[in-house]
DSSP file (Angstrom, degrees, kcal/mol; ACC not computed):
  #  RESIDUE AA STRUCTURE BP1 BP2  ACC     N-H-->O    O-->H-N    N-H-->O    O-->H-N    TCO  KAPPA ALPHA  PHI   PSI    X-CA   Y-CA   Z-CA
    1    1 A M     >        0   0    0      0, 0.0     4,-2.0     0, 0.0     5,-0.2   0.000 360.0 360.0 360.0 -33.0  -46.1  -45.3  -46.0
    2    2 A T  H  >  +     0   0    0      2,-0.2     4,-2.8     1,-0.2     5,-0.2   0.893 360.0  54.1 -69.2 -34.0  -43.0  -43.0  -47.0
    3    3 A S  H  > S+     0   0    0      1,-0.2     4,-2.1     2,-0.2    -1,-0.2   0.911 109.1  48.2 -66.1 -38.6  -44.9  -40.1  -45.5
    4    4 A Q  H  > S+     0   0    0      2,-0.2     4,-2.1     1,-0.2    -1,-0.2   0.878 113.5  46.9 -66.0 -36.4  -45.2  -42.1  -42.3
    5    5 A S  H  X S+     0   0    0     -4,-2.0     4,-2.7     2,-0.2    -2,-0.2   0.843 111.7  50.2 -72.3 -39.0  -41.6  -43.0  -42.3
    6    6 A Q  H  X S+     0   0    0     -4,-2.8     4,-2.4     2,-0.2    -2,-0.2   0.877 111.1  50.4 -69.1 -33.5  -40.6  -39.4  -43.0
    7    7 A G  H  X S+     0   0    0     -4,-2.1     4,-2.6    -5,-0.2    -2,-0.2   0.919 111.0  47.4 -66.7 -44.3  -42.8  -38.3  -40.1
    8    8 A I  H  X S+     0   0    0     -4,-2.1     4,-3.0     2,-0.2     5,-0.2   0.937 112.1  50.6 -61.1 -47.9  -41.2  -40.8  -37.8
    9    9 A Q  H  X S+     0   0    0     -4,-2.7     4,-3.1     1,-0.2    -2,-0.2   0.905 111.3  47.8 -56.8 -43.9  -37.8  -39.8  -38.9
   10   10 A Q  H  X S+     0   0    0     -4,-2.4     4,-2.6     1,-0.2    -1,-0.2   0.918 112.7  50.1 -69.4 -38.8  -38.7  -36.1  -38.3
   11   11 A L  H  X S+     0   0    0     -4,-2.6     4,-2.9     2,-0.2    -2,-0.2   0.922 111.4  46.8 -57.7 -46.6  -40.0  -37.1  -34.9
   12   12 A L  H  X S+     0   0    0     -4,-3.0     4,-2.3     2,-0.2    -2,-0.2   0.902 113.9  49.7 -62.9 -41.8  -36.8  -39.0  -34.0
   13   13 A Q  H  X S+     0   0    0     -4,-3.1     4,-2.3    -5,-0.2    -2,-0.2   0.904 111.5  47.6 -67.7 -38.3  -34.7  -36.0  -35.3
   14   14 A A  H  X S+     0   0    0     -4,-2.6     4,-2.2     2,-0.2    -2,-0.2   0.864 112.0  50.8 -65.7 -38.7  -36.8  -33.6  -33.2
   15   15 A E  H  X S+     0   0    0     -4,-2.9     4,-2.1     2,-0.2    -2,-0.2   0.856 110.0  48.6 -64.0 -39.0  -36.4  -35.8  -30.3
   16   16 A K  H  X S+     0   0    0     -4,-2.3     4,-2.5     2,-0.2    -2,-0.2   0.887 111.4  50.7 -65.4 -40.4  -32.6  -36.0  -30.7
   17   17 A R  H  X S+     0   0    0     -4,-2.3     4,-2.9     2,-0.2    -2,-0.2   0.934 112.0  47.3 -63.7 -46.4  -32.5  -32.2  -31.0
   18   18 A A  H  X S+     0   0    0     -4,-2.2     4,-2.5     1,-0.2    -1,-0.2   0.886 111.8  50.7 -59.2 -41.6  -34.5  -31.9  -27.8
   19   19 A K  H  X S+     0   0    0     -4,-2.1     4,-2.5     2,-0.2    -1,-0.2   0.890 112.0  46.0 -65.6 -39.2  -32.3  -34.4  -26.1
   20   20 A D  H  X S+     0   0    0     -4,-2.5     4,-2.5     2,-0.2    -2,-0.2   0.928 113.2  50.5 -71.8 -39.4  -29.1  -32.5  -27.2
   21   21 A K  H  X S+     0   0    0     -4,-2.9     4,-2.1     2,-0.2    -2,-0.2   0.884 111.0  49.6 -61.7 -38.2  -30.6  -29.2  -26.1
   22   22 A L  H  X S+     0   0    0     -4,-2.5     4,-3.0     2,-0.2    -2,-0.2   0.927 111.6  47.9 -65.2 -50.7  -31.5  -30.8  -22.8
   23   23 A E  H  X S+     0   0    0     -4,-2.5     4,-2.5     2,-0.2    -2,-0.2   0.882 111.7  49.7 -55.5 -43.4  -28.0  -32.1  -22.4
   24   24 A E  H  X S+     0   0    0     -4,-2.5     4,-2.7     2,-0.2     5,-0.2   0.888 110.0  50.3 -66.9 -40.5  -26.4  -28.7  -23.3
   25   25 A A  H  X S+     0   0    0     -4,-2.1     4,-3.0    -5,-0.2    -2,-0.2   0.950 110.1  52.1 -65.9 -41.7  -28.7  -27.0  -20.8
   26   26 A K  H  X S+     0   0    0     -4,-3.0     4,-3.4     1,-0.2     5,-0.2   0.960 111.4  47.1 -51.0 -52.0  -27.6  -29.6  -18.1
   27   27 A K  H  X S+     0   0    0     -4,-2.5     4,-2.7     1,-0.2    -1,-0.2   0.931 111.8  48.2 -55.2 -49.5  -24.0  -28.8  -18.9
   28   28 A R  H  X S+     0   0    0     -4,-2.7     4,-3.2     2,-0.2    -1,-0.2   0.919 113.8  49.1 -61.8 -41.7  -24.6  -25.0  -18.8
   29   29 A K  H  X S+     0   0    0     -4,-3.0     4,-2.5    -5,-0.2    -2,-0.2   0.934 109.8  51.7 -63.9 -41.7  -26.4  -25.6  -15.3
   30   30 A G  H  X S+     0   0    0     -4,-3.4     4,-2.7    -5,-0.2    -2,-0.2   0.926 111.7  46.0 -52.1 -50.0  -23.5  -27.6  -14.2
   31   31 A K  H  X S+     0   0    0     -4,-2.7     4,-2.5    -5,-0.2    -2,-0.2   0.918 112.3  50.9 -61.2 -44.9  -21.1  -24.8  -15.1
   32   32 A R  H  X S+     0   0    0     -4,-3.2     4,-3.2     2,-0.2    -1,-0.2   0.881 111.0  47.9 -55.7 -41.2  -23.2  -22.2  -13.5
   33   33 A L  H  X S+     0   0    0     -4,-2.5     4,-2.3    -5,-0.2    -2,-0.2   0.935 113.9  46.6 -68.5 -46.0  -23.4  -24.2  -10.3
   34   34 A K  H  X S+     0   0    0     -4,-2.7     4,-1.9     2,-0.2    -2,-0.2   0.886 113.1  49.1 -63.4 -41.9  -19.7  -24.8  -10.3
   35   35 A Q  H  X S+     0   0    0     -4,-2.5     4,-3.0     2,-0.2     5,-0.2   0.935 112.9  49.1 -58.5 -51.0  -19.0  -21.1  -11.0
   36   36 A A  H  X S+     0   0    0     -4,-3.2     4,-2.0     1,-0.2    -2,-0.2   0.864 110.3  50.0 -62.3 -33.7  -21.4  -20.1   -8.3
   37   37 A K  H  X S+     0   0    0     -4,-2.3     4,-2.1     2,-0.2    -1,-0.2   0.835 110.3  51.0 -65.2 -37.1  -19.7  -22.5   -5.9
   38   38 A E  H  X S+     0   0    0     -4,-1.9     4,-2.9     2,-0.2     5,-0.2   0.957 111.4  46.5 -68.4 -51.7  -16.3  -21.1   -6.7
   39   39 A E  H  X S+     0   0    0     -4,-3.0     4,-2.5     2,-0.2    -2,-0.2   0.885 111.5  51.5 -59.1 -35.2  -17.5  -17.5   -6.1
   40   40 A A  H  X S+     0   0    0     -4,-2.0     4,-2.3    -5,-0.2    -1,-0.2   0.912 111.6  47.4 -65.1 -41.8  -19.1  -18.5   -2.8
   41   41 A T  H  X S+     0   0    0     -4,-2.1     4,-2.5     2,-0.2    -2,-0.2   0.932 112.8  50.0 -69.4 -39.2  -15.8  -20.2   -1.7
   42   42 A A  H  X S+     0   0    0     -4,-2.9     4,-2.3     2,-0.2    -2,-0.2   0.908 114.2  43.9 -57.0 -47.8  -13.9  -17.1   -2.8
   43   43 A E  H  X S+     0   0    0     -4,-2.5     4,-2.5    -5,-0.2    -1,-0.2   0.872 113.1  50.6 -70.6 -36.3  -16.2  -14.8   -0.9
   44   44 A I  H  X S+     0   0    0     -4,-2.3     4,-2.1     2,-0.2    -2,-0.2   0.906 111.5  49.6 -62.3 -46.7  -16.2  -17.2    2.2
   45   45 A D  H  X S+     0   0    0     -4,-2.5     4,-2.7     2,-0.2     5,-0.3   0.907 111.8  48.5 -64.9 -40.9  -12.3  -17.2    2.1
   46   46 A H  H  X S+     0   0    0     -4,-2.3     4,-2.2    -5,-0.2    -2,-0.2   0.935 112.1  48.0 -69.9 -41.6  -12.3  -13.4    1.9
   47   47 A Y  H  X S+     0   0    0     -4,-2.5     4,-2.4     2,-0.2    -2,-0.2   0.838 111.6  49.6 -62.0 -35.3  -14.7  -13.1    4.7
   48   48 A R  H  X S+     0   0    0     -4,-2.1     4,-2.6     2,-0.2    -2,-0.2   0.881 110.7  50.4 -68.0 -41.8  -12.7  -15.6    7.0
   49   49 A L  H  X S+     0   0    0     -4,-2.7     4,-2.5     2,-0.2     5,-0.3   0.957 111.1  50.1 -68.9 -40.5   -9.5  -13.7    6.3
   50   50 A Q  H  X S+     0   0    0     -4,-2.2     4,-2.2    -5,-0.3     3,-0.3   0.972 113.7  43.3 -51.0 -59.3  -11.2  -10.4    7.2
   51   51 A R  H  X S+     0   0    0     -4,-2.4     4,-2.8     1,-0.2    -1,-0.2   0.865 113.5  52.8 -66.1 -36.3  -12.6  -11.9   10.5
   52   52 A E  H  X S+     0   0    0     -4,-2.6     4,-2.5     1,-0.2    -1,-0.2   0.853 108.3  51.0 -65.3 -34.4   -9.2  -13.5   11.3
   53   53 A K  H  X S+     0   0    0     -4,-2.5     4,-2.0    -3,-0.3    -2,-0.2   0.889 112.1  46.0 -70.4 -39.8   -7.4  -10.2   10.8
   54   54 A E  H  X S+     0   0    0     -4,-2.2     4,-3.1    -5,-0.3     5,-0.2   0.962 112.3  50.9 -65.2 -47.7   -9.8   -8.5   13.1
   55   55 A F  H  X S+     0   0    0     -4,-2.8     4,-2.6     1,-0.2     5,-0.2   0.936 110.9  49.5 -51.0 -49.4   -9.4  -11.4   15.7
   56   56 A R  H  X S+     0   0    0     -4,-2.5     4,-2.6     2,-0.2    -1,-0.2   0.887 110.7  48.7 -60.0 -42.4   -5.6  -11.1   15.4
   57   57 A T  H  X S+     0   0    0     -4,-2.0     4,-2.2     2,-0.2    -1,-0.2   0.899 114.3  46.3 -65.5 -44.1   -5.8   -7.4   16.0
   58   58 A K  H  X S+     0   0    0     -4,-3.1     4,-1.9     2,-0.2    -2,-0.2   0.844 113.2  49.2 -61.5 -40.8   -8.1   -7.9   19.0
   59   59 A Q  H  X S+     0   0    0     -4,-2.6     4,-4.0    -5,-0.2     5,-0.4   0.868 109.9  53.0 -69.4 -41.0   -5.9  -10.7   20.4
   60   60 A T  H  X S+     0   0    0     -4,-2.6     4,-3.0     1,-0.2     5,-0.2   0.966 109.4  47.3 -62.1 -49.7   -2.8   -8.4   20.0
   61   61 A N  H  X S+     0   0    0     -4,-2.2     4,-0.9     1,-0.2    -1,-0.2   0.886 120.3  38.6 -54.3 -44.1   -4.3   -5.7   21.9
   62   62 A V  H  X S+     0   0    0     -4,-1.9     4,-1.3     2,-0.2     3,-0.2   0.924 122.4  41.0 -75.0 -48.2   -5.5   -8.1   24.7
   63   63 A M  H  X S+     0   0    0     -4,-4.0     4,-3.7     1,-0.2    -3,-0.2   0.779 102.4  68.5 -80.1 -25.7   -2.4  -10.3   24.7
   64   64 A G  H  X S+     0   0    0     -4,-3.0     4,-2.0    -5,-0.4    -1,-0.2   0.932 106.1  42.2 -54.1 -45.9    0.1   -7.5   24.3
   65   65 A S  H  X S+     0   0    0     -4,-0.9     4,-1.5    -5,-0.2    -1,-0.2   0.859 112.9  52.3 -67.4 -35.8   -0.8   -6.4   27.7
   66   66 A Q  H  X S+     0   0    0     -4,-1.3     4,-2.5     2,-0.2    -2,-0.2   0.915 106.4  55.5 -58.5 -46.3   -0.8   -9.9   28.9
   67   67 A G  H  X S+     0   0    0     -4,-3.7     4,-2.3     1,-0.2    -2,-0.2   0.911 107.8  48.6 -56.4 -49.2    2.7  -10.3   27.5
   68   68 A N  H  X S+     0   0    0     -4,-2.0     4,-1.6     1,-0.2    -1,-0.2   0.803 111.3  50.6 -62.1 -33.9    3.9   -7.4   29.5
   69   69 A L  H  X S+     0   0    0     -4,-1.5     4,-2.0     2,-0.2    -2,-0.2   0.843 109.6  49.5 -78.5 -32.0    2.4   -8.8   32.6
   70   70 A S  H  X S+     0   0    0     -4,-2.5     4,-2.6     2,-0.2    -2,-0.2   0.900 109.4  50.8 -71.2 -40.4    3.9  -12.1   32.1
   71   71 A A  H  X S+     0   0    0     -4,-2.3     4,-2.4     2,-0.2    -2,-0.2   0.892 111.3  49.9 -54.5 -45.7    7.2  -10.6   31.6
   72   72 A K  H  X S+     0   0    0     -4,-1.6     4,-2.6     2,-0.2    -2,-0.2   0.924 110.7  49.2 -54.5 -54.7    6.7   -8.6   34.8
   73   73 A I  H  X S+     0   0    0     -4,-2.0     4,-2.5     2,-0.2     5,-0.3   0.895 110.4  50.3 -62.5 -41.7    5.7  -11.7   36.7
   74   74 A E  H  X S+     0   0    0     -4,-2.6     4,-2.7     2,-0.2     5,-0.2   0.966 110.8  51.1 -66.7 -46.0    8.9  -13.6   35.4
   75   75 A E  H  X S+     0   0    0     -4,-2.4     4,-2.4     1,-0.2    -2,-0.2   0.925 110.6  47.6 -51.0 -52.7   11.0  -10.7   36.5
   76   76 A Q  H  X S+     0   0    0     -4,-2.6     4,-2.0     1,-0.2    -1,-0.2   0.855 112.5  49.3 -65.9 -36.7    9.5  -10.7   40.0
   77   77 A T  H  X S+     0   0    0     -4,-2.5     4,-2.5     2,-0.2     5,-0.3   0.896 108.8  51.2 -65.0 -42.1    9.9  -14.4   40.3
   78   78 A T  H  X S+     0   0    0     -4,-2.7     4,-2.4    -5,-0.3    -2,-0.2   0.956 112.5  48.3 -60.5 -47.6   13.5  -14.3   39.2
   79   79 A E  H  X S+     0   0    0     -4,-2.4     4,-2.3    -5,-0.2    -2,-0.2   0.909 110.3  51.4 -54.7 -48.3   14.1  -11.5   41.9
   80   80 A T  H  X S+     0   0    0     -4,-2.0     4,-2.2     1,-0.2    -1,-0.2   0.880 111.9  45.4 -67.0 -38.4   12.4  -13.5   44.6
   81   81 A V  H  X S+     0   0    0     -4,-2.5     4,-2.2     2,-0.2     5,-0.2   0.874 111.9  51.3 -69.6 -34.3   14.4  -16.6   44.0
   82   82 A R  H  X S+     0   0    0     -4,-2.4     4,-2.7    -5,-0.3    -2,-0.2   0.926 111.7  48.1 -65.4 -42.8   17.6  -14.6   43.8
   83   83 A N  H  X S+     0   0    0     -4,-2.3     4,-2.1     1,-0.2    -2,-0.2   0.876 112.6  49.9 -60.0 -43.6   16.7  -12.9   47.2
   84   84 A L  H  X S+     0   0    0     -4,-2.2     4,-2.3     2,-0.2    -1,-0.2   0.862 110.8  47.3 -69.9 -36.2   15.9  -16.3   48.7
   85   85 A T  H  X S+     0   0    0     -4,-2.2     4,-2.5     2,-0.2     5,-0.3   0.972 112.0  49.2 -70.0 -47.9   19.1  -17.9   47.6
   86   86 A S  H  X S+     0   0    0     -4,-2.7     4,-2.1     1,-0.2    -2,-0.2   0.889 111.3  51.1 -62.3 -35.4   21.3  -15.0   48.8
   87   87 A S  H  X S+     0   0    0     -4,-2.1     4,-2.1     2,-0.2    -1,-0.2   0.888 109.3  51.8 -66.4 -40.8   19.4  -15.2   52.2
   88   88 A Y  H  X S+     0   0    0     -4,-2.3     4,-1.9     1,-0.2    -2,-0.2   0.934 110.3  45.9 -53.7 -51.8   20.1  -18.9   52.3
   89   89 A H  H  < S+     0   0    0     -4,-2.5     4,-0.4     1,-0.2    -2,-0.2   0.848 115.1  48.6 -74.3 -29.3   23.8  -18.5   51.7
   90   90 A R  H  < S+     0   0    0     -4,-2.1     4,-0.3    -5,-0.3    -1,-0.2   0.894 121.3  33.7 -68.1 -36.1   24.0  -15.7   54.3
   91   91 A N  H  X S+     0   0    0     -4,-2.1     4,-2.7     1,-0.1     5,-0.2   0.596  95.2  86.1 -93.9 -14.3   22.1  -17.5   57.0
   92   92 A M  H  X S+     0   0    0     -4,-1.9     4,-1.9     1,-0.2     5,-0.2   0.852  89.4  47.0 -69.7 -31.1   23.1  -21.0   56.5
   93   93 A E  H  > S+     0   0    0     -4,-0.4     4,-1.8     1,-0.2    -1,-0.2   0.909 113.4  46.8 -69.8 -38.5   26.2  -21.0   58.5
   94   94 A T  H  > S+     0   0    0     -4,-0.3     4,-1.8     2,-0.2    -2,-0.2   0.865 114.8  48.1 -76.4 -36.1   24.8  -19.3   61.6
   95   95 A M  H  X S+     0   0    0     -4,-2.7     4,-2.5     1,-0.2    -1,-0.2   0.862 109.6  52.1 -78.2 -26.5   21.6  -21.6   61.5
   96   96 A M  H  X S+     0   0    0     -4,-1.9     4,-2.5    -5,-0.2     5,-0.2   0.905 110.9  49.5 -65.9 -42.3   23.9  -24.8   61.2
   97   97 A K  H  X S+     0   0    0     -4,-1.8     4,-2.2     2,-0.2    -2,-0.2   0.894 113.3  45.5 -60.2 -43.8   25.8  -23.5   64.3
   98   98 A K  H  X S+     0   0    0     -4,-1.8     4,-2.4     2,-0.2    -1,-0.2   0.882 113.9  49.1 -70.2 -40.7   22.6  -22.9   66.3
   99   99 A L  H  X S+     0   0    0     -4,-2.5     4,-2.1     1,-0.2    -2,-0.2   0.897 112.6  45.1 -64.7 -39.4   21.2  -26.1   65.3
  100  100 A L  H  X S+     0   0    0     -4,-2.5     4,-2.9     2,-0.2     5,-0.3   0.895 113.2  51.7 -72.7 -36.2   24.3  -28.2   66.1
  101  101 A S  H  X S+     0   0    0     -4,-2.2     4,-2.6    -5,-0.2    -2,-0.2   0.922 109.9  51.7 -59.7 -44.7   24.7  -26.3   69.5
  102  102 A T  H  < S+     0   0    0     -4,-2.4    -1,-0.2     1,-0.2    -2,-0.2   0.947 117.1  36.1 -56.4 -52.2   21.1  -27.1   70.3
  103  103 A I  H  < S+     0   0    0     -4,-2.1    -2,-0.2     1,-0.2    -1,-0.2   0.824 124.1  39.0 -76.5 -32.2   21.5  -30.7   69.6
  104  104 A C  H  < S+     0   0    0     -4,-2.9     2,-1.2    -5,-0.2    -3,-0.2   0.765  96.5  77.4 -89.3 -22.0   24.9  -31.3   70.9
  105  105 A D     <  +     0   0    0     -4,-2.6     2,-0.5    -5,-0.3    -1,-0.1  -0.743  63.8 172.5 -91.5  98.1   25.1  -29.1   74.1
  106  106 A I        -     0   0    0     -2,-1.2    -3,-0.1     2,-0.0    -4,-0.0  -0.926  20.2-167.4-110.3 133.9   23.1  -31.2   76.5
  107  107 A S        -     0   0    0     -2,-0.5     2,-0.3     2,-0.0    -2,-0.0  -0.970  22.7-136.3-116.2 111.1   22.9  -30.3   80.1
  108  108 A P        +     0   0    0      0, 0.0     2,-0.3     0, 0.0    -2,-0.0  -0.547  34.2 165.6 -76.1 129.5   21.5  -33.2   82.0
  109  109 A E        -     0   0    0     -2,-0.3     2,-0.4     0, 0.0    -2,-0.0  -0.947  39.4-103.9-136.7 155.2   18.8  -32.1   84.6
  110  110 A I        -     0   0    0     -2,-0.3     0, 0.0     1,-0.1     0, 0.0  -0.632  40.1-113.7 -77.1 136.4   16.3  -33.8   86.6
  111  111 A H    >   -     0   0    0     -2,-0.4     3,-1.6     1,-0.1    -1,-0.1  -0.428  21.9-125.7 -71.3 143.1   12.8  -33.4   85.4
  112  112 A P  T 3  S+     0   0    0      0, 0.0    -1,-0.1     0, 0.0    -2,-0.0   0.776 108.1  55.0 -61.3 -26.6   10.6  -31.3   87.8
  113  113 A N  T 3  S+     0   0    0      2,-0.1     2,-0.4     0, 0.0    -2,-0.1   0.476  81.1 111.7 -82.5  -5.3    8.0  -34.0   88.0
  114  114 A F    <   -     0   0    0     -3,-1.6     2,-0.5     2,-0.0    -4,-0.0  -0.589  53.5-158.9 -77.5 127.1   10.4  -36.7   89.0
  115  115 A R        -     0   0    0     -2,-0.4     2,-0.7     2,-0.0    -2,-0.1  -0.910   4.1-152.3-113.7 128.2    9.9  -37.8   92.6
  116  116 A H        -     0   0    0     -2,-0.5     2,-0.5     2,-0.0    -2,-0.0  -0.900  15.0-170.0-104.3 107.3   12.8  -39.5   94.3
  117  117 A E              0   0    0     -2,-0.7    -2,-0.0     1,-0.1     0, 0.0  -0.868 360.0 360.0-104.4 129.9   11.6  -41.9   96.9
  118  118 A V              0   0    0     -2,-0.5    -1,-0.1     0, 0.0    -2,-0.0   0.309 360.0 360.0-120.8 360.0   14.0  -43.4   99.3
């Protein structure tokens, strides 16, 4: 009977060692997965930064010319507004006089289609 108990004890100890080794293997696997995930994240971040840098370079090349274009358009708009304003101030007095003279200077005439019947 003692030999049976010793055999059972040995089996229990072997089972415990196997369980400990299994737990240790699971922990190592978890650490490896975590490390692989961190490495993948670092690689993804590096790739993303590289692509963003390329994008910014291309965007600067394209938008740089558009920036100059928008500045030129802004300048032309300002010039046009300035010209219109100065034209308004130059011609306002003359146009007001013409408008008032047309409205106020009435010369009564008989319409050509009017028939006077007596």
